[in-house]
One Martini backbone bead per residue (centre of mass of N, CA, C, O) as a GRO file, in nm:
protein
  379
    1MET     BB    1  17.253   2.873  14.932
    2ASN     BB    2  17.099   2.592  15.015
    3GLU     BB    3  17.086   2.269  15.113
    4ASN     BB    4  16.921   2.170  14.861
    5ASP     BB    5  17.116   2.270  14.642
    6HIS     BB    6  17.346   2.080  14.709
    7ALA     BB    7  17.179   1.824  14.645
    8ASP     BB    8  17.162   1.881  14.333
    9TRP     BB    9  17.490   1.804  14.306
   10ALA     BB   10  17.387   1.509  14.392
   11ASN     BB   11  17.357   1.193  14.408
   12ILE     BB   12  17.275   0.908  14.584
   13ASP     BB   13  17.603   0.845  14.586
   14GLY     BB   14  17.752   1.143  14.606
   15GLN     BB   15  17.794   1.233  14.315
   16ALA     BB   16  17.882   1.467  14.115
   17TYR     BB   17  17.693   1.709  13.929
   18ASP     BB   18  17.506   1.964  13.743
   19GLY     BB   19  17.190   1.981  13.860
   20LEU     BB   20  17.060   1.788  13.647
   21GLU     BB   21  16.850   1.608  13.484
   22GLU     BB   22  16.859   1.321  13.326
   23GLU     BB   23  16.863   1.242  12.988
   24LYS     BB   24  16.717   0.989  12.803
   25ASP     BB   25  16.771   0.763  12.573
   26ASP     BB   26  16.616   0.612  12.289
   27ASP     BB   27  16.716   0.321  12.133
   28SER     BB   28  16.465   0.311  11.920
   29ILE     BB   29  16.580   0.602  11.841
   30ASP     BB   30  16.706   0.779  11.564
   31ILE     BB   31  16.859   1.113  11.606
   32ARG     BB   32  17.070   1.080  11.383
   33ARG     BB   33  17.219   1.252  11.122
   34PRO     BB   34  17.342   1.172  10.845
   35PHE     BB   35  17.656   1.214  10.672
   36ASN     BB   36  17.882   1.306  10.444
   37PRO     BB   37  18.204   1.189  10.424
   38GLU     BB   38  18.306   1.421  10.223
   39HIS     BB   39  18.282   1.652  10.454
   40ILE     BB   40  18.545   1.540  10.565
   41LYS     BB   41  18.818   1.771  10.652
   42VAL     BB   42  19.136   1.625  10.708
   43ARG     BB   43  19.458   1.719  10.827
   44THR     BB   44  19.799   1.624  10.867
   45VAL     BB   45  20.036   1.761  11.095
   46HIS     BB   46  20.376   1.880  11.161
   47ARG     BB   47  20.480   2.036  11.474
   48VAL     BB   48  20.663   2.227  11.656
   49VAL     BB   49  20.656   2.370  11.958
   50GLU     BB   50  20.765   2.653  11.880
   51LEU     BB   51  20.539   2.713  11.677
   52ILE     BB   52  20.298   2.686  11.866
   53THR     BB   53  20.381   2.905  12.078
   54SER     BB   54  20.390   3.136  11.874
   55ARG     BB   55  20.090   3.124  11.794
   56ILE     BB   56  19.977   3.178  12.071
   57ALA     BB   57  20.118   3.456  12.122
   58HIS     BB   58  19.959   3.565  11.840
   59GLY     BB   59  19.655   3.445  11.840
   60GLU     BB   60  19.643   3.162  11.642
   61ILE     BB   61  19.571   3.007  11.914
   62GLU     BB   62  19.296   2.875  12.084
   63LEU     BB   63  19.239   2.785  12.436
   64ALA     BB   64  18.976   2.828  12.569
   65PRO     BB   65  18.935   2.927  12.888
   66ASP     BB   66  18.650   2.793  12.955
   67PHE     BB   67  18.796   2.497  12.980
   68GLN     BB   68  18.918   2.568  13.265
   69ARG     BB   69  18.819   2.346  13.465
   70MET     BB   70  18.773   2.234  13.769
   71ALA     BB   71  18.768   1.923  13.660
   72GLY     BB   72  19.028   1.961  13.431
   73VAL     BB   73  19.262   2.069  13.579
   74TRP     BB   74  19.582   2.036  13.617
   75ASP     BB   75  19.830   1.935  13.799
   76ASP     BB   76  20.168   1.948  13.853
   77LYS     BB   77  20.221   1.650  13.812
   78ARG     BB   78  20.090   1.615  13.532
   79LYS     BB   79  20.249   1.833  13.392
   80SER     BB   80  20.534   1.718  13.450
   81ARG     BB   81  20.494   1.445  13.302
   82LEU     BB   82  20.468   1.569  13.024
   83ILE     BB   83  20.746   1.704  13.012
   84GLU     BB   84  20.900   1.441  13.059
   85SER     BB   85  20.813   1.309  12.795
   86LEU     BB   86  20.958   1.509  12.612
   87LEU     BB   87  21.247   1.459  12.730
   88LEU     BB   88  21.212   1.132  12.665
   89ARG     BB   89  21.064   1.093  12.389
   90ILE     BB   90  20.760   1.046  12.436
   91PRO     BB   91  20.484   0.986  12.293
   92ILE     BB   92  20.198   1.176  12.218
   93PRO     BB   93  19.905   1.251  12.154
   94VAL     BB   94  19.702   1.371  11.945
   95PHE     BB   95  19.572   1.657  11.785
   96TYR     BB   96  19.277   1.876  11.778
   97VAL     BB   97  19.164   2.108  11.524
   98ALA     BB   98  19.013   2.417  11.421
   99ALA     BB   99  18.991   2.587  11.118
  100ASP     BB  100  19.004   2.877  10.961
  101LYS     BB  101  19.045   3.087  10.689
  102ASP     BB  102  19.325   3.195  10.854
  103ASP     BB  103  19.447   2.951  11.021
  104ARG     BB  104  19.304   2.942  11.282
  105TRP     BB  105  19.300   2.785  11.603
  106SER     BB  106  19.094   2.541  11.777
  107VAL     BB  107  19.113   2.379  12.076
  108VAL     BB  108  19.001   2.060  12.200
  109ASP     BB  109  19.196   1.823  12.157
  110GLY     BB  110  19.458   1.906  12.383
  111LEU     BB  111  19.439   2.148  12.578
  112GLN     BB  112  19.610   2.073  12.829
  113ARG     BB  113  19.870   2.016  12.677
  114THR     BB  114  19.906   2.289  12.543
  115SER     BB  115  19.898   2.463  12.802
  116THR     BB  116  20.134   2.327  12.947
  117ILE     BB  117  20.358   2.386  12.748
  118TYR     BB  118  20.326   2.692  12.743
  119ASP     BB  119  20.351   2.748  13.050
  120PHE     BB  120  20.635   2.635  13.083
  121ILE     BB  121  20.783   2.824  12.881
  122GLU     BB  122  20.659   3.074  13.067
  123ASP     BB  123  20.716   3.003  13.377
  124LYS     BB  124  20.433   2.902  13.544
  125PHE     BB  125  20.598   2.637  13.627
  126SER     BB  126  20.726   2.369  13.810
  127LEU     BB  127  20.875   2.083  13.866
  128ARG     BB  128  20.705   1.777  13.981
  129ARG     BB  129  20.724   1.455  14.057
  130LEU     BB  130  20.923   1.295  13.907
  131GLU     BB  131  21.013   0.975  13.786
  132TYR     BB  132  21.318   1.013  13.644
  133LEU     BB  133  21.396   1.338  13.643
  134THR     BB  134  21.458   1.431  13.953
  135LYS     BB  135  21.679   1.664  13.919
  136LEU     BB  136  21.438   1.867  13.796
  137ASN     BB  137  21.318   1.942  14.040
  138GLY     BB  138  21.214   2.289  14.045
  139HIS     BB  139  21.217   2.351  13.747
  140THR     BB  140  21.221   2.563  13.502
  141PHE     BB  141  21.270   2.636  13.185
  142SER     BB  142  21.504   2.853  13.233
  143ASN     BB  143  21.671   2.632  13.417
  144LEU     BB  144  21.737   2.469  13.193
  145PRO     BB  145  21.923   2.325  12.994
  146ARG     BB  146  21.966   2.391  12.672
  147PRO     BB  147  21.917   2.101  12.553
  148MET     BB  148  21.633   2.075  12.690
  149GLN     BB  149  21.499   2.312  12.565
  150ARG     BB  150  21.539   2.214  12.274
  151ARG     BB  151  21.385   1.950  12.295
  152ILE     BB  152  21.111   2.081  12.340
  153ARG     BB  153  21.098   2.284  12.097
  154GLU     BB  154  21.159   2.023  11.884
  155THR     BB  155  20.910   1.888  11.926
  156GLU     BB  156  20.689   1.673  11.759
  157LEU     BB  157  20.361   1.727  11.651
  158ILE     BB  158  20.042   1.581  11.609
  159ILE     BB  159  19.794   1.725  11.378
  160ASN     BB  160  19.448   1.756  11.344
  161VAL     BB  161  19.288   1.934  11.078
  162ILE     BB  162  18.995   2.103  11.053
  163GLU     BB  163  18.856   2.233  10.793
  164PRO     BB  164  18.730   2.473  10.637
  165GLY     BB  165  18.380   2.390  10.555
  166THR     BB  166  18.309   2.215  10.766
  167PRO     BB  167  18.047   2.121  10.904
  168GLN     BB  168  17.936   2.171  11.217
  169GLU     BB  169  17.808   1.887  11.266
  170VAL     BB  170  18.070   1.739  11.196
  171MET     BB  171  18.254   1.858  11.404
  172PHE     BB  172  18.091   1.772  11.647
  173ASN     BB  173  18.113   1.467  11.596
  174ILE     BB  174  18.417   1.446  11.605
  175PHE     BB  175  18.466   1.563  11.889
  176ARG     BB  176  18.290   1.353  12.036
  177ARG     BB  177  18.471   1.104  11.947
  178ILE     BB  178  18.789   1.223  12.019
  179ASN     BB  179  18.785   1.241  12.310
  180THR     BB  180  19.099   1.216  12.531
  181GLY     BB  181  19.099   1.360  12.775
  182GLY     BB  182  19.067   1.383  13.111
  183VAL     BB  183  18.799   1.545  13.022
  184THR     BB  184  18.523   1.509  12.865
  185LEU     BB  185  18.355   1.674  12.643
  186ASN     BB  186  18.075   1.833  12.603
  187GLY     BB  187  17.848   1.969  12.401
  188GLN     BB  188  17.880   2.272  12.491
  189GLU     BB  189  18.190   2.283  12.476
  190ILE     BB  190  18.203   2.230  12.176
  191ARG     BB  191  18.027   2.460  12.077
  192ASN     BB  192  18.206   2.681  12.201
  193ALA     BB  193  18.458   2.616  12.024
  194LEU     BB  194  18.297   2.658  11.736
  195HIS     BB  195  18.205   2.972  11.859
  196PRO     BB  196  18.332   3.234  11.796
  197GLY     BB  197  18.226   3.515  11.978
  198PRO     BB  198  17.955   3.666  12.137
  199ILE     BB  199  17.805   3.407  12.243
  200ARG     BB  200  17.982   3.332  12.479
  201GLU     BB  201  17.945   3.587  12.661
  202TYR     BB  202  17.639   3.588  12.653
  203LEU     BB  203  17.584   3.324  12.807
  204LYS     BB  204  17.748   3.400  13.055
  205GLU     BB  205  17.583   3.648  13.137
  206LEU     BB  206  17.306   3.507  13.169
  207ALA     BB  207  17.415   3.305  13.392
  208GLY     BB  208  17.468   3.576  13.593
  209THR     BB  209  17.191   3.647  13.645
  210ASP     BB  210  16.960   3.698  13.884
  211GLU     BB  211  16.718   3.562  13.747
  212PHE     BB  212  16.851   3.286  13.698
  213LEU     BB  213  16.957   3.224  13.985
  214THR     BB  214  16.678   3.236  14.119
  215ALA     BB  215  16.516   3.028  13.942
  216THR     BB  216  16.761   2.799  14.009
  217ASN     BB  217  16.904   2.841  14.294
  218GLY     BB  218  17.203   2.794  14.199
  219SER     BB  219  17.199   2.461  14.098
  220ILE     BB  220  17.379   2.507  13.844
  221ARG     BB  221  17.660   2.409  13.724
  222PRO     BB  222  17.923   2.599  13.554
  223ASP     BB  223  18.195   2.425  13.485
  224ARG     BB  224  18.024   2.259  13.229
  225MET     BB  225  17.791   2.448  13.095
  226ALA     BB  226  17.494   2.383  13.187
  227ASP     BB  227  17.373   2.668  13.198
  228ARG     BB  228  17.422   2.740  12.892
  229GLU     BB  229  17.251   2.516  12.771
  230CYS     BB  230  16.980   2.602  12.881
  231ILE     BB  231  16.979   2.882  12.751
  232LEU     BB  232  17.011   2.789  12.458
  233ARG     BB  233  16.746   2.632  12.444
  234PHE     BB  234  16.568   2.871  12.486
  235LEU     BB  235  16.667   3.048  12.249
  236ALA     BB  236  16.612   2.850  12.019
  237PHE     BB  237  16.290   2.825  12.073
  238TYR     BB  238  16.242   3.132  12.040
  239VAL     BB  239  16.372   3.205  11.764
  240GLU     BB  240  16.274   2.906  11.682
  241PRO     BB  241  15.991   2.787  11.667
  242TRP     BB  242  15.855   2.491  11.774
  243GLU     BB  243  15.653   2.450  11.531
  244THR     BB  244  15.926   2.417  11.323
  245TYR     BB  245  16.041   2.170  11.435
  246SER     BB  246  16.269   1.908  11.251
  247ALA     BB  247  16.485   1.775  11.386
  248ASN     BB  248  16.703   1.490  11.472
  249GLY     BB  249  16.828   1.690  11.689
  250LEU     BB  250  16.972   1.914  11.916
  251ASP     BB  251  17.257   1.968  11.817
  252ASP     BB  252  17.201   2.108  11.544
  253TYR     BB  253  17.006   2.323  11.658
  254LEU     BB  254  17.217   2.462  11.849
  255ILE     BB  255  17.420   2.536  11.637
  256GLU     BB  256  17.232   2.721  11.474
  257ALA     BB  257  17.173   2.917  11.705
  258MET     BB  258  17.460   3.018  11.754
  259THR     BB  259  17.506   3.127  11.471
  260ARG     BB  260  17.278   3.335  11.465
  261ILE     BB  261  17.347   3.500  11.723
  262ASN     BB  262  17.629   3.577  11.623
  263GLU     BB  263  17.517   3.737  11.357
  264GLU     BB  264  17.376   3.919  11.520
  265GLY     BB  265  17.312   4.194  11.675
  266SER     BB  266  17.309   4.365  11.974
  267THR     BB  267  17.008   4.434  11.977
  268PHE     BB  268  16.902   4.148  11.961
  269ARG     BB  269  17.042   4.049  12.223
  270ASP     BB  270  16.918   4.256  12.416
  271ASP     BB  271  16.623   4.178  12.372
  272LEU     BB  272  16.659   3.879  12.451
  273SER     BB  273  16.752   3.934  12.740
  274GLN     BB  274  16.489   4.065  12.841
  275ILE     BB  275  16.310   3.820  12.789
  276PHE     BB  276  16.460   3.622  12.969
  277ARG     BB  277  16.436   3.774  13.238
  278ARG     BB  278  16.125   3.783  13.244
  279SER     BB  279  16.086   3.477  13.250
  280MET     BB  280  16.244   3.415  13.510
  281LYS     BB  281  16.075   3.595  13.697
  282ALA     BB  282  15.807   3.448  13.650
  283ALA     BB  283  15.893   3.167  13.746
  284SER     BB  284  15.949   3.256  14.035
  285GLY     BB  285  15.661   3.375  14.096
  286ILE     BB  286  15.519   3.094  14.060
  287PHE     BB  287  15.738   2.853  14.180
  288ASP     BB  288  15.989   2.934  14.301
  289ASP     BB  289  16.172   2.648  14.400
  290TYR     BB  290  16.010   2.479  14.139
  291ALA     BB  291  16.144   2.563  13.892
  292PHE     BB  292  16.187   2.333  13.634
  293ARG     BB  293  16.033   2.099  13.787
  294LYS     BB  294  15.922   1.816  13.884
  295LEU     BB  295  15.561   1.788  13.979
  296TYR     BB  296  15.340   1.573  14.189
  297GLU     BB  297  15.324   1.781  14.437
  298ARG     BB  298  15.265   1.992  14.662
  299ASN     BB  299  15.546   2.047  14.826
  300GLY     BB  300  15.736   1.847  14.732
  301ARG     BB  301  15.976   1.711  14.595
  302ARG     BB  302  16.291   1.841  14.490
  303ASN     BB  303  16.389   1.832  14.191
  304PRO     BB  304  16.571   1.851  13.944
  305ILE     BB  305  16.646   2.017  13.680
  306SER     BB  306  16.487   2.052  13.366
  307LYS     BB  307  16.564   2.117  13.047
  308ALA     BB  308  16.285   2.081  12.916
  309LEU     BB  309  16.136   2.270  13.120
  310PHE     BB  310  16.301   2.521  13.079
  311GLU     BB  311  16.228   2.570  12.780
  312THR     BB  312  15.919   2.548  12.799
  313TRP     BB  313  15.854   2.754  13.019
  314GLY     BB  314  16.026   2.984  12.917
  315VAL     BB  315  15.882   3.024  12.642
  316GLY     BB  316  15.588   3.037  12.739
  317LEU     BB  317  15.641   3.303  12.904
  318ALA     BB  318  15.785   3.482  12.684
  319ARG     BB  319  15.509   3.502  12.501
  320ARG     BB  320  15.404   3.683  12.715
  321SER     BB  321  15.271   3.934  12.862
  322HIS     BB  322  15.283   4.135  13.125
  323ARG     BB  323  14.987   4.094  13.208
  324GLU     BB  324  14.989   3.782  13.197
  325LEU     BB  325  15.213   3.738  13.405
  326ASP     BB  326  15.070   3.872  13.640
  327SER     BB  327  14.831   3.674  13.638
  328LEU     BB  328  14.996   3.412  13.688
  329ILE     BB  329  15.107   3.497  13.961
  330LYS     BB  330  14.829   3.534  14.100
  331GLU     BB  331  14.760   3.222  13.980
  332ARG     BB  332  14.971   3.010  14.091
  333ASN     BB  333  14.792   2.782  14.212
  334LYS     BB  334  14.665   2.705  13.942
  335VAL     BB  335  14.921   2.640  13.787
  336ILE     BB  336  15.030   2.422  13.975
  337GLY     BB  337  14.784   2.237  13.964
  338GLN     BB  338  14.797   2.185  13.657
  339PHE     BB  339  15.084   2.065  13.657
  340VAL     BB  340  15.037   1.828  13.844
  341LEU     BB  341  14.821   1.700  13.666
  342LEU     BB  342  14.999   1.659  13.416
  343MET     BB  343  15.218   1.478  13.551
  344ASN     BB  344  15.002   1.246  13.647
  345GLU     BB  345  14.816   1.207  13.357
  346ASP     BB  346  15.061   1.248  13.132
  347HIS     BB  347  15.266   1.031  12.989
  348ASP     BB  348  15.366   1.175  12.729
  349PHE     BB  349  15.482   1.418  12.873
  350ASN     BB  350  15.689   1.271  13.044
  351THR     BB  351  15.843   1.158  12.803
  352SER     BB  352  15.910   1.441  12.662
  353ILE     BB  353  16.104   1.518  12.937
  354SER     BB  354  16.297   1.231  12.944
  355TYR     BB  355  16.303   1.116  12.635
  356ALA     BB  356  16.427   1.199  12.361
  357THR     BB  357  16.389   1.537  12.344
  358GLY     BB  358  16.454   1.579  12.014
  359VAL     BB  359  16.197   1.476  11.921
  360PRO     BB  360  15.955   1.630  11.753
  361SER     BB  361  15.698   1.508  11.896
  362ARG     BB  362  15.805   1.587  12.185
  363VAL     BB  363  15.833   1.881  12.152
  364ARG     BB  364  15.538   1.940  12.079
  365LYS     BB  365  15.406   1.820  12.327
  366ARG     BB  366  15.529   2.003  12.556
  367PHE     BB  367  15.466   2.284  12.439
  368GLN     BB  368  15.160   2.249  12.403
  369ALA     BB  369  15.087   2.176  12.694
  370ILE     BB  370  15.190   2.444  12.825
  371ASP     BB  371  15.032   2.641  12.651
  372GLU     BB  372  14.750   2.534  12.735
  373LEU     BB  373  14.781   2.578  13.036
  374ILE     BB  374  14.819   2.883  13.028
  375GLY     BB  375  14.552   2.943  12.886
  376ARG     BB  376  14.363   2.836  13.113
  377CYS     BB  377  14.483   3.038  13.338
  378LEU     BB  378  14.370   3.302  13.164
  379LEU     BB  379  14.043   3.268  13.181
   0.00000   0.00000   0.00000
């Protein structure tokens, strides 16, 4: 990774972000599809810690290890203060989980708290920098006096369980609203939690391919799944052609794409992987270090990667034959020149890749513009 790639990970104030250009919502456009309140099926249960840790040990509660993010993992001080709260019988916030038909739970809100309690009972860390029970500093769970062990095991937790049968888009909306953890989950992290199965590992594998890392210069930070969201957007618009897109927003569309890819067989996913890799390789061959970035002049400022351009160029190239891609690479100067012209002269195209990018008219605008650009360059 070169010096410019590190710059992609920080804004002008020097604060880290995911290496992607921010997409702005258009407040004048409501892209949220309302849903029937009767579809929200949530029950509240009270369970003691001992029961929760037993279910985790038996694989009946999924802690989604992909969420143990660099930015979100608690240090020992914060973990210890949570355990101290249990020992002092101070109430802690409620937990939210999604249940499947076998009543297995996926934890989204409360993940760090659940992991901390389980890890402490498993003696994976010792107490540090306690505020009140300072005599317990240095103790693991097994070192605690039996009454204190029992107090932790018998602590009652309040858990809101989203029942199976609740529509995926409703679950997504709920989780987006109730995030209360140390680091709020973003859209892709929530989608990942709601879709156990091969899709998780599949997106992770594609994000680690040489073709993707080369095309993006390794500049998209992986710790908050920004890389996987880009790839999912490409897959969604390739599997379900952009010409038929009519969603009220990308959230529901991406949820449906994850569900479909999860349900398809390994052959389907393998074929899709080859198409994705071929597209990434072509993007690198044409644009070099400027792939998927806004470009207003040749060899100009290297902007952050745009998710809208990633999906649009990615799918546009993926639809072309090997022969056509070879031709586009040979004519790369023509392609770049046409793209610079498009960026400078078509205000509607710029809007379509910058604001409320899930609006159907804007999706059609950007995909059609790139498709026509590619067509002209192949003449």
